[in-house]
C-alpha positions as CSV (number, residue, x, y, z in Angstrom):
1,M,-4.9,-82.7,-51.4
2,L,-1.7,-80.8,-50.5
3,D,-3.7,-77.5,-50.5
4,K,-6.2,-78.9,-48.1
5,E,-3.5,-80.1,-45.7
6,R,-1.7,-76.8,-46.0
7,A,-5.0,-74.9,-45.2
8,L,-5.7,-77.3,-42.3
9,W,-2.2,-76.8,-40.8
10,M,-2.4,-73.0,-41.4
11,G,-5.7,-73.0,-39.5
12,K,-4.2,-75.0,-36.7
13,F,-1.2,-72.7,-36.6
14,Q,-3.3,-69.6,-36.5
15,F,-5.4,-71.0,-33.7
16,L,-2.3,-71.8,-31.7
17,E,-1.0,-68.3,-32.2
18,Q,-4.3,-66.8,-31.1
19,Q,-4.2,-69.1,-28.0
20,R,-0.6,-68.0,-27.2
21,D,-1.5,-64.3,-27.6
22,Q,-4.6,-64.6,-25.5
23,S,-2.6,-66.4,-22.8
24,K,0.0,-63.6,-22.8
25,A,-2.7,-61.0,-22.4
26,D,-4.4,-63.0,-19.6
27,L,-1.1,-63.3,-17.8
28,E,-0.4,-59.6,-18.1
29,E,-3.9,-58.9,-16.7
30,L,-3.4,-61.3,-13.8
31,Q,0.0,-59.8,-13.0
32,K,-1.6,-56.3,-12.9
33,K,-4.4,-57.5,-10.6
34,F,-1.9,-59.3,-8.4
35,Q,0.3,-56.2,-8.1
36,Q,-2.8,-54.1,-7.3
37,S,-3.9,-56.6,-4.6
38,L,-0.4,-56.5,-3.1
39,E,-0.3,-52.7,-3.1
40,L,-3.7,-52.6,-1.4
41,Q,-2.7,-55.1,1.2
42,Q,0.5,-53.2,2.0
43,K,-1.5,-49.9,2.3
44,M,-4.1,-51.6,4.6
45,H,-1.2,-53.0,6.7
46,F,0.4,-49.5,6.9
47,D,-2.9,-47.9,7.8
48,N,-3.6,-50.5,10.4
49,K,-0.1,-50.0,11.9
50,T,-0.6,-46.3,11.9
51,N,-4.0,-46.6,13.7
52,V,-2.5,-48.9,16.3
53,E,0.4,-46.5,16.9
54,M,-2.1,-43.6,17.3
55,T,-4.2,-45.6,19.7
56,H,-1.2,-46.4,21.8
57,S,-0.1,-42.8,21.7
58,Q,-3.5,-41.7,22.9
59,M,-3.5,-44.3,25.6
60,I,-0.1,-43.2,26.8
61,Q,-1.2,-39.6,26.9
62,Q,-4.3,-40.5,28.8
63,L,-2.3,-42.5,31.4
64,K,0.2,-39.7,31.7
65,G,-2.7,-37.2,32.3
66,N,-4.2,-39.6,34.9
67,Y,-0.8,-39.9,36.6
68,E,-0.2,-36.2,36.6
69,Q,-3.7,-35.6,38.0
70,R,-3.0,-38.1,40.9
71,M,0.3,-36.5,41.6
72,K,-1.4,-33.1,41.9
73,E,-4.0,-34.5,44.2
74,Q,-1.4,-36.0,46.5
């Protein structure tokens, strides 16, 4: 009887250890995915900001060109 109980508890203990190890591995994987998502979002924000700045710069150059053209015409 004692051996059966010991085997039962050992099985339960091994199962819990496997669950713990799997949970740790899942957590590490989720942390990596979260970090990758965060980095991607930061890159997208930077790229968007750069595009907006380039668009504004182009618009300013165009307005400056229009202004200079009008000044020459007058």
